[in-house]
Backbone bond lengths (Angstrom), bond angles and torsions (degrees), N, CA, C in turn:
res aa  C-N    CA-C-N  psi(-1)  N-CA   C-N-CA  omega(-1)  CA-C   N-CA-C  phi
1 M - - - 1.459 - - 1.516 110.05 -
2 G 1.330 117.11 138.43 1.451 121.38 -176.87 1.515 113.06 -81.23
3 R 1.309 113.74 -175.86 1.460 120.70 179.30 1.532 108.65 -78.09
4 T 1.315 115.47 119.65 1.460 121.82 -175.86 1.519 109.87 -94.13
5 V 1.331 115.96 133.64 1.465 121.70 -173.37 1.526 110.88 -121.32
6 A 1.326 116.15 133.05 1.463 122.66 170.04 1.521 107.68 -118.09
7 I 1.316 116.40 139.06 1.468 122.31 -179.04 1.520 107.86 -123.78
8 H 1.327 116.59 131.20 1.462 118.26 -179.89 1.524 110.61 -156.51
9 Q 1.316 115.34 147.44 1.457 120.45 173.04 1.526 109.18 -67.27
10 P 1.338 117.92 150.97 1.470 120.72 179.38 1.529 110.42 -79.94
11 N 1.313 116.63 90.03 1.461 121.37 -175.11 1.528 112.46 -79.34
12 Y 1.317 115.68 162.29 1.463 122.66 177.70 1.527 109.30 -87.46
13 L 1.334 116.51 126.38 1.461 121.71 179.71 1.538 111.43 44.77
14 P 1.322 118.14 59.09 1.471 121.05 -170.02 1.528 114.25 -56.69
15 W 1.327 114.39 155.70 1.458 120.94 179.09 1.523 110.21 -77.25
16 I 1.313 116.31 172.47 1.460 122.28 -174.42 1.525 112.05 -61.22
17 G 1.331 117.33 -40.04 1.459 120.72 -178.48 1.517 113.78 -59.89
18 F 1.317 117.17 -31.40 1.468 122.47 176.50 1.530 109.19 -56.17
19 F 1.334 116.09 -47.64 1.464 120.81 -176.12 1.524 111.84 -75.55
20 Q 1.325 117.18 -32.24 1.462 119.09 175.38 1.526 110.86 -62.54
21 K 1.309 115.80 -41.58 1.464 120.29 -179.89 1.530 111.16 -64.72
22 V 1.320 117.04 -47.98 1.463 120.61 -178.03 1.529 111.01 -67.33
23 A 1.331 117.25 -32.05 1.468 120.86 -179.55 1.522 112.24 -62.92
24 R 1.313 116.97 -18.00 1.459 121.98 -178.74 1.527 112.70 -97.68
25 A 1.319 116.29 8.09 1.465 121.03 -177.54 1.524 111.44 -118.34
26 E 1.319 115.00 152.88 1.462 120.71 173.68 1.523 110.79 -90.26
27 I 1.333 115.68 -27.79 1.465 121.49 -179.64 1.523 108.66 -125.44
28 F 1.317 115.94 129.53 1.461 121.23 176.38 1.521 108.12 -114.82
29 V 1.328 115.98 116.69 1.464 120.83 178.25 1.526 108.66 -100.32
30 I 1.317 115.37 120.84 1.461 121.52 177.73 1.520 108.15 -82.23
31 L 1.312 116.29 115.27 1.464 121.28 -174.54 1.526 110.16 -84.09
32 D 1.321 115.29 72.95 1.467 119.80 -176.61 1.522 113.31 -87.70
33 V 1.341 117.55 -2.97 1.468 119.61 175.45 1.528 111.09 -90.44
34 A 1.338 116.79 -5.19 1.467 120.12 176.78 1.523 109.60 -66.40
35 K 1.314 116.67 156.04 1.461 121.53 -178.37 1.530 110.70 -80.64
36 F 1.318 114.84 139.72 1.462 120.52 177.55 1.519 110.27 -73.03
37 T 1.325 116.08 135.31 1.461 121.66 176.17 1.522 108.97 -124.28
38 K 1.316 116.33 139.86 1.462 121.38 178.81 1.524 110.04 -74.07
39 N 1.323 114.68 149.70 1.464 122.79 175.84 1.523 113.55 62.59
40 G 1.334 115.04 28.73 1.455 120.90 170.87 1.518 107.88 -110.80
41 V 1.334 116.61 -175.01 1.461 119.29 -176.02 1.529 113.16 -88.69
42 I 1.311 117.07 10.43 1.466 119.26 173.40 1.526 109.84 -69.93
43 H 1.329 116.70 -32.85 1.462 119.64 -178.09 1.527 113.46 -124.85
44 R 1.326 117.59 13.93 1.467 119.58 177.25 1.526 110.24 -157.38
45 N 1.333 115.30 157.85 1.459 120.70 172.35 1.518 109.92 -159.94
46 K 1.334 115.23 172.99 1.462 120.94 -171.76 1.528 112.19 -98.92
47 I 1.340 115.31 139.82 1.457 120.64 169.64 1.524 108.30 -124.65
48 R 1.309 115.79 157.06 1.464 122.37 -178.04 1.518 109.88 -77.74
49 T 1.330 116.55 141.66 1.460 123.05 174.58 1.523 108.84 -133.33
50 K 1.315 116.39 171.19 1.462 120.91 178.51 1.524 110.92 -60.74
51 E 1.339 115.88 -35.61 1.465 121.18 -178.44 1.528 112.65 -81.53
52 G 1.303 117.69 -13.07 1.466 122.12 -178.18 1.516 110.77 147.21
53 W 1.321 117.10 -85.59 1.456 121.15 176.85 1.525 109.43 -159.44
54 T 1.326 115.30 164.48 1.458 120.62 175.93 1.522 109.26 -145.85
55 W 1.323 115.51 158.72 1.465 120.62 175.58 1.522 110.05 -82.99
56 L 1.317 116.88 140.52 1.464 122.99 161.53 1.517 104.92 -103.73
57 T 1.331 116.21 111.75 1.465 121.13 -172.85 1.518 111.11 -119.56
58 I 1.324 116.88 126.05 1.464 121.18 171.18 1.527 106.93 -81.42
59 P 1.332 118.55 120.68 1.471 121.23 -174.65 1.531 113.07 -76.91
60 V 1.326 115.75 69.96 1.468 121.22 -179.98 1.528 109.72 -65.07
61 E 1.321 116.26 139.02 1.467 121.01 -178.09 1.529 111.38 -65.81
62 N 1.325 115.51 146.54 1.468 121.65 -177.90 1.524 113.11 -60.73
63 K 1.332 116.75 -25.00 1.468 119.79 -176.95 1.528 112.52 -64.11
64 Y 1.336 116.84 -16.03 1.465 119.76 -178.77 1.526 113.01 -90.26
65 K 1.312 117.60 -1.03 1.461 120.07 177.51 1.526 109.39 -61.55
66 G 1.332 117.20 125.82 1.454 121.76 -179.12 1.514 114.67 86.19
67 V 1.334 117.36 -1.29 1.467 122.35 178.51 1.534 108.74 -89.11
68 A 1.318 117.59 147.63 1.467 120.78 177.51 1.526 109.57 -56.25
69 I 1.320 116.59 137.93 1.465 121.05 -177.48 1.521 111.64 -53.35
70 K 1.315 117.05 -37.88 1.466 120.60 -177.77 1.525 113.02 -62.93
71 D 1.317 117.23 -17.47 1.463 121.27 -177.41 1.527 113.41 -106.19
72 V 1.321 117.18 7.84 1.468 121.13 -178.65 1.528 109.93 -87.04
73 C 1.330 115.92 124.71 1.466 121.55 179.54 1.525 110.97 -95.05
74 L 1.316 115.57 154.07 1.457 120.77 175.63 1.526 109.87 -75.37
75 P 1.338 117.97 157.09 1.471 121.21 -177.75 1.527 112.14 -61.63
76 K 1.321 115.67 145.09 1.464 120.14 176.07 1.523 111.04 -69.39
77 D 1.323 116.63 -32.54 1.462 121.44 173.83 1.526 107.75 -73.16
78 R 1.316 116.55 113.54 1.466 120.97 -169.74 1.537 113.90 -97.11
79 K 1.322 116.97 13.19 1.469 119.71 -177.62 1.526 112.53 -64.38
80 W 1.333 116.60 -28.16 1.466 120.04 -176.25 1.523 112.52 -63.31
81 W 1.335 117.63 -29.19 1.464 120.17 179.29 1.527 110.26 -56.58
82 G 1.339 115.46 -52.07 1.458 120.32 -179.51 1.512 112.38 -65.85
83 K 1.324 116.25 -37.92 1.464 120.46 179.77 1.524 110.90 -61.26
84 H 1.325 116.55 -45.11 1.460 119.87 -179.03 1.528 111.18 -64.47
85 W 1.329 116.14 -42.07 1.458 118.77 -179.55 1.526 111.14 -66.14
86 R 1.329 117.36 -39.34 1.471 120.11 178.15 1.531 111.25 -63.63
87 L 1.324 116.75 -38.85 1.461 119.90 178.14 1.526 111.57 -67.37
88 I 1.321 116.27 -37.65 1.466 119.74 177.75 1.528 110.43 -66.06
89 I 1.334 116.86 -46.35 1.466 120.10 178.26 1.525 110.60 -62.10
90 G 1.333 116.11 -45.20 1.454 120.39 -176.72 1.512 113.75 -62.14
91 N 1.316 116.55 -31.99 1.461 120.23 -176.32 1.523 114.43 -102.09
92 Y 1.335 116.89 -16.98 1.463 119.48 -178.71 1.522 113.79 -125.35
93 G 1.316 117.70 -2.27 1.460 120.57 -175.84 1.519 114.01 -55.33
94 K 1.330 116.54 -29.70 1.462 120.83 -179.94 1.531 112.62 -104.68
95 A 1.325 116.59 8.43 1.465 119.77 175.80 1.531 108.92 -66.06
96 K 1.315 116.78 150.87 1.462 122.18 -170.29 1.524 113.82 -56.75
97 Y 1.338 117.80 -38.53 1.468 120.41 -173.92 1.529 113.09 -112.54
98 F 1.324 116.90 14.05 1.463 119.74 -175.88 1.528 112.18 -59.37
99 T 1.335 117.10 -47.38 1.467 119.65 -175.98 1.525 112.17 -63.44
100 E 1.326 116.42 -26.20 1.470 120.12 -178.87 1.528 112.09 -70.03
101 Y 1.339 116.44 -27.15 1.466 119.87 -173.63 1.529 114.06 -121.97
102 K 1.311 117.67 1.86 1.466 119.84 -172.10 1.519 114.15 -72.34
103 D 1.336 118.11 -26.01 1.467 120.49 -172.56 1.520 112.62 -58.65
104 F 1.316 117.07 -42.57 1.466 120.09 179.50 1.522 110.59 -58.87
105 F 1.320 116.91 -47.67 1.461 121.31 -176.56 1.529 111.37 -70.89
106 E 1.311 116.50 -39.65 1.465 119.89 179.44 1.529 110.56 -61.75
107 E 1.316 116.27 -44.15 1.466 120.60 178.61 1.524 111.11 -64.31
108 M 1.314 116.77 -43.98 1.464 120.86 -178.05 1.523 111.66 -63.01
109 Y 1.324 116.59 -47.37 1.463 119.81 -176.51 1.524 112.60 -74.87
110 S 1.326 118.22 -23.22 1.462 120.39 179.76 1.525 112.11 -87.54
111 E 1.338 117.11 -35.25 1.466 119.94 -178.17 1.525 112.91 -78.11
112 K 1.334 117.79 -29.53 1.475 122.25 177.02 1.536 111.77 51.85
113 R 1.316 116.52 43.24 1.462 118.63 -171.83 1.530 114.71 -86.14
114 Y 1.322 117.78 -10.00 1.464 119.98 -177.37 1.522 111.45 -89.60
115 T 1.318 115.49 146.02 1.467 120.62 178.73 1.523 112.35 -116.24
116 R 1.337 117.41 -19.05 1.470 121.10 178.91 1.526 110.21 -110.40
117 L 1.324 115.63 146.39 1.459 120.96 177.75 1.524 111.06 -59.46
118 Q 1.314 116.91 -42.89 1.461 120.21 -178.59 1.523 111.73 -60.30
119 D 1.324 117.06 -36.34 1.461 120.41 -176.38 1.528 112.33 -66.03
120 I 1.325 117.04 -45.70 1.471 118.74 179.44 1.526 110.31 -68.79
121 N 1.328 116.47 -38.84 1.464 119.17 179.98 1.524 111.50 -63.97
122 E 1.330 116.18 -43.19 1.465 119.52 179.23 1.528 111.10 -66.27
123 A 1.320 117.32 -38.22 1.466 120.01 179.44 1.524 110.59 -59.24
124 I 1.326 116.06 -43.76 1.467 120.57 178.82 1.529 110.57 -67.07
125 I 1.325 116.35 -46.51 1.469 120.71 -179.36 1.525 111.20 -59.07
126 F 1.326 116.96 -46.97 1.464 120.38 -177.42 1.533 111.09 -66.28
127 Y 1.332 116.73 -36.83 1.467 119.32 177.10 1.527 110.28 -63.70
128 L 1.326 116.59 -44.61 1.462 120.11 179.76 1.529 111.48 -67.85
129 F 1.332 117.23 -31.57 1.469 119.49 172.38 1.534 109.91 -56.20
130 E 1.322 116.53 -44.08 1.462 120.62 179.53 1.524 110.88 -63.70
131 C 1.331 115.85 -45.35 1.467 120.10 -179.27 1.522 111.64 -61.25
132 F 1.324 116.32 -37.93 1.468 121.43 -176.33 1.529 112.62 -94.97
133 E 1.337 116.80 1.29 1.470 123.08 -179.24 1.527 111.63 55.03
134 I 1.313 114.58 52.14 1.467 122.38 174.98 1.523 106.76 -107.88
135 H 1.329 117.24 121.63 1.463 119.76 -171.33 1.530 112.79 -131.61
136 P 1.323 118.60 63.38 1.465 119.28 177.23 1.528 111.01 -80.82
137 E 1.302 115.38 163.81 1.466 119.68 166.32 1.527 106.36 -71.77
138 I 1.326 117.34 130.75 1.465 120.99 -174.77 1.526 110.17 -109.27
139 I 1.317 115.93 127.84 1.467 122.47 179.65 1.523 108.29 -132.49
140 R 1.320 116.96 135.81 1.469 120.91 175.12 1.525 109.09 -91.68
141 S 1.313 115.93 136.93 1.469 119.07 -177.37 1.521 112.10 -63.17
142 C 1.335 117.63 -26.99 1.467 120.26 179.39 1.525 111.95 -66.99
143 E 1.333 117.19 -15.89 1.461 121.89 179.59 1.527 112.10 -87.44
144 L 1.323 116.63 -7.96 1.462 121.16 -177.61 1.523 111.00 -95.02
145 N 1.306 115.57 158.70 1.467 121.46 179.26 1.528 108.98 -88.88
146 L 1.344 116.15 80.65 1.459 121.58 -174.49 1.520 111.55 -107.27
147 D 1.306 115.38 146.59 1.463 121.65 173.84 1.527 107.73 -75.30
148 P 1.339 119.03 116.62 1.468 121.25 -176.30 1.521 114.70 -63.57
149 S 1.323 117.71 -13.92 1.467 120.23 -179.28 1.531 112.45 -84.98
150 L 1.330 117.09 -9.42 1.463 120.40 -176.97 1.524 111.80 -75.21
151 A 1.342 115.91 150.79 1.459 121.41 177.86 1.521 109.91 -149.93
152 K 1.314 115.95 159.81 1.462 124.38 175.02 1.534 112.63 47.60
153 T 1.342 117.88 -121.44 1.468 120.82 -175.49 1.518 111.85 -54.12
154 D 1.321 116.84 -48.32 1.466 120.42 -175.24 1.525 111.68 -65.02
155 L 1.325 116.78 -38.82 1.461 120.41 178.97 1.524 110.49 -67.46
156 N 1.318 117.25 -48.07 1.464 120.31 179.95 1.526 111.68 -61.56
157 L 1.320 116.23 -41.38 1.464 120.55 178.79 1.519 110.72 -62.65
158 E 1.319 116.64 -44.83 1.464 120.47 -179.41 1.523 111.07 -62.73
159 I 1.335 116.80 -39.98 1.464 120.43 178.66 1.529 110.66 -63.21
160 V 1.318 117.18 -47.16 1.469 120.56 -179.44 1.526 110.65 -60.52
161 K 1.322 116.84 -40.58 1.466 120.56 177.54 1.527 111.00 -65.24
162 E 1.323 116.87 -41.76 1.468 121.31 -177.86 1.530 111.99 -62.14
163 V 1.340 116.81 -32.66 1.467 119.47 -178.22 1.535 111.90 -99.37
164 D 1.346 115.80 13.58 1.466 121.85 177.82 1.530 112.54 59.45
165 G 1.326 115.71 41.94 1.455 119.74 178.42 1.518 112.18 -85.71
166 D 1.322 115.81 153.99 1.467 122.32 177.57 1.528 112.18 -114.18
167 V 1.335 115.44 -22.21 1.461 121.38 -178.80 1.521 108.18 -132.11
168 Y 1.329 116.34 131.51 1.462 121.36 178.41 1.522 109.35 -111.93
169 I 1.332 116.73 124.36 1.461 121.64 177.18 1.522 108.48 -95.19
170 S 1.305 116.15 115.57 1.464 122.01 179.56 1.521 109.91 -108.09
171 G 1.321 116.45 150.21 1.452 120.21 169.52 1.517 109.59 -69.93
172 M 1.330 116.88 165.25 1.459 120.37 -178.82 1.526 111.49 -63.45
173 G 1.323 116.94 -27.23 1.464 120.36 177.99 1.514 112.68 -62.36
174 G 1.343 116.34 -22.77 1.456 120.34 179.83 1.514 113.41 -65.71
175 K 1.332 117.13 -21.81 1.468 120.30 179.73 1.523 112.06 -63.29
176 K 1.334 116.00 -21.58 1.462 119.98 -177.68 1.534 112.07 -73.53
177 Y 1.332 116.14 -25.41 1.466 118.28 -175.39 1.529 114.26 -132.76
178 M 1.320 117.60 -11.02 1.459 120.21 -173.03 1.531 112.56 -68.68
179 D 1.314 115.41 128.00 1.463 121.53 173.48 1.527 107.20 -96.86
180 E 1.325 116.16 91.65 1.457 120.62 -174.31 1.521 112.80 -65.72
181 E 1.336 117.31 -25.30 1.462 120.21 -179.80 1.525 111.53 -60.88
182 K 1.325 116.69 -35.58 1.467 120.01 179.13 1.527 110.90 -63.71
183 F 1.331 116.14 -37.15 1.461 119.81 177.46 1.527 110.73 -69.77
184 K 1.323 116.38 -42.56 1.468 120.55 -179.52 1.521 111.39 -59.94
185 K 1.329 116.37 -39.78 1.465 120.50 179.70 1.526 111.87 -62.59
186 E 1.332 116.02 -25.58 1.466 120.54 179.37 1.530 111.82 -96.69
187 G 1.336 116.14 5.27 1.465 119.78 178.99 1.514 113.73 74.82
188 I 1.332 116.29 25.67 1.465 121.26 -178.08 1.530 109.46 -110.98
189 E 1.314 115.95 128.43 1.467 121.42 178.75 1.527 109.89 -86.48
190 V 1.321 117.02 139.20 1.465 122.18 176.29 1.524 108.93 -106.31
191 K 1.327 115.73 126.22 1.462 121.16 173.91 1.526 108.28 -119.49
192 Y 1.319 115.92 142.84 1.462 120.35 -179.04 1.528 110.32 -104.79
193 F 1.318 113.78 129.80 1.460 120.69 178.32 1.525 109.19 -88.34
194 E 1.322 115.98 124.62 1.465 120.75 178.96 1.523 109.62 -116.86
195 F 1.318 116.11 114.89 1.458 120.92 179.12 1.521 110.09 -75.97
196 K 1.321 116.23 129.00 1.457 122.15 176.60 1.527 107.72 -109.92
197 P 1.330 117.83 105.76 1.470 119.93 -178.32 1.529 111.52 -56.34
198 F 1.307 115.95 139.56 1.460 121.34 176.58 1.525 108.17 -133.79
199 E 1.314 115.66 150.65 1.458 120.06 179.64 1.522 110.35 -94.26
200 Y 1.315 115.39 149.20 1.452 122.80 176.43 1.532 106.64 -149.22
201 P 1.314 119.26 163.68 1.464 120.51 -179.11 1.531 111.01 -63.48
202 Q 1.319 116.46 131.68 1.460 121.62 175.21 1.527 109.58 -116.91
203 R 1.301 115.23 164.39 1.470 120.91 -176.28 1.523 112.10 -62.24
204 W 1.324 116.82 -35.26 1.457 121.10 -174.38 1.529 111.21 -110.22
205 T 1.333 115.71 162.62 1.462 122.01 -179.43 1.522 111.14 -59.92
206 G 1.339 115.89 142.71 1.455 120.37 -178.50 1.514 111.03 85.12
207 F 1.313 116.03 -176.93 1.465 120.24 179.43 1.519 110.48 -136.87
208 E 1.326 115.46 132.79 1.464 122.27 175.92 1.528 108.24 -116.83
209 P 1.345 118.38 118.93 1.466 120.78 178.47 1.527 111.63 -81.71
210 F 1.315 115.90 172.78 1.468 123.45 172.27 1.534 113.39 64.06
211 M 1.338 116.42 32.29 1.455 120.50 175.68 1.534 110.11 -84.43
212 S 1.330 115.42 166.94 1.462 120.12 171.07 1.522 108.87 -56.29
213 A 1.311 116.24 150.46 1.467 120.71 -179.42 1.524 112.68 -64.24
214 I 1.338 118.16 -16.83 1.467 118.52 176.84 1.526 110.44 -66.80
215 D 1.329 117.39 -25.35 1.461 120.69 176.60 1.522 109.88 -62.66
216 L 1.310 116.27 -44.65 1.464 121.52 177.47 1.522 110.64 -64.43
217 L 1.317 117.38 -46.48 1.461 122.32 -176.98 1.523 111.76 -61.14
218 F 1.336 116.86 -49.38 1.461 120.41 -176.87 1.531 112.55 -68.12
219 N 1.315 117.36 -27.75 1.464 120.43 -175.73 1.521 114.64 -90.39
220 V 1.329 117.72 -34.43 1.472 118.64 -176.23 1.527 113.32 -118.77
221 G 1.338 118.24 -11.45 1.455 120.80 179.83 1.520 113.07 85.22
222 G 1.317 115.58 166.90 1.457 121.44 -173.75 1.514 114.52 -63.99
223 E 1.331 117.61 -43.08 1.469 120.27 -175.59 1.524 111.64 -62.85
224 R 1.336 116.78 -49.85 1.463 119.78 -179.78 1.522 110.87 -68.53
225 A 1.331 116.99 -37.22 1.465 120.50 178.08 1.523 110.93 -60.29
226 R 1.331 116.81 -41.03 1.467 120.70 178.68 1.525 110.75 -60.73
227 E 1.314 116.34 -42.88 1.471 120.37 179.62 1.523 111.24 -61.57
228 L 1.329 116.27 -43.85 1.461 120.64 -177.73 1.524 111.77 -70.44
229 I 1.323 116.46 -40.24 1.463 120.60 -178.33 1.527 111.32 -69.08
230 K 1.297 116.51 -39.86 1.463 119.13 -176.64 1.527 113.19 -85.33
231 G 1.333 116.34 -7.45 1.454 118.19 -178.60 1.511 115.61 -118.77
232 G 1.339 117.79 -11.07 1.458 119.50 -169.41 1.504 116.83 -104.23
233 A 1.311 118.74 46.68 1.470 120.17 178.15 1.517 109.75 -156.71
234 N 1.306 115.89 161.21 1.465 121.27 179.26 1.520 111.02 -116.45
235 L 1.331 115.33 146.43 1.467 121.51 171.32 1.521 107.40 -121.53
């Protein structure tokens, strides 16, 4: 079997499917040269609440729209740090495994030491990699020799070639635009990752899917989360 590659933007508090996809790859390329878009999951994600769910959104300034993710700075107004931590405590403080994992988040939100969006997102992603025992080789796309004019199929293909990959794992959304023939000509196999929603105990009555992966971690703990993440998807 060849070197399997997953490519993804460094999202904020990523959802469970993000980690399922990366768990199936040997190489994870952080797509930090992609353009920042407002109201996407690069700067926000969902957490469970008593009423259902809510967004945790970093209020990135409008001037960064269309700027490479690696160059996006966090807001100078730092009130959001405390707001996010209060919402996490308020909704997960009594979750079964919250105390086991809260120290990392409490320190991060109280110290406010990051200045770039990518830095805080990567810190969270890497911590959750440890919790879920996901250990890919990590490469940032900004470190590769890429043609800045490339996009979609051509960009993904170039990245896989640059990291000597043989298999590319795409999300199901890639089927809408992916030109698989270009990959075949380069001897690269394309596999599509399909997320299969699964239920697990949540803090509040009922079940809400597609939450940030911290919802899974705080409610079922690292061991059970690892089992669900590594077993609950199709390629």
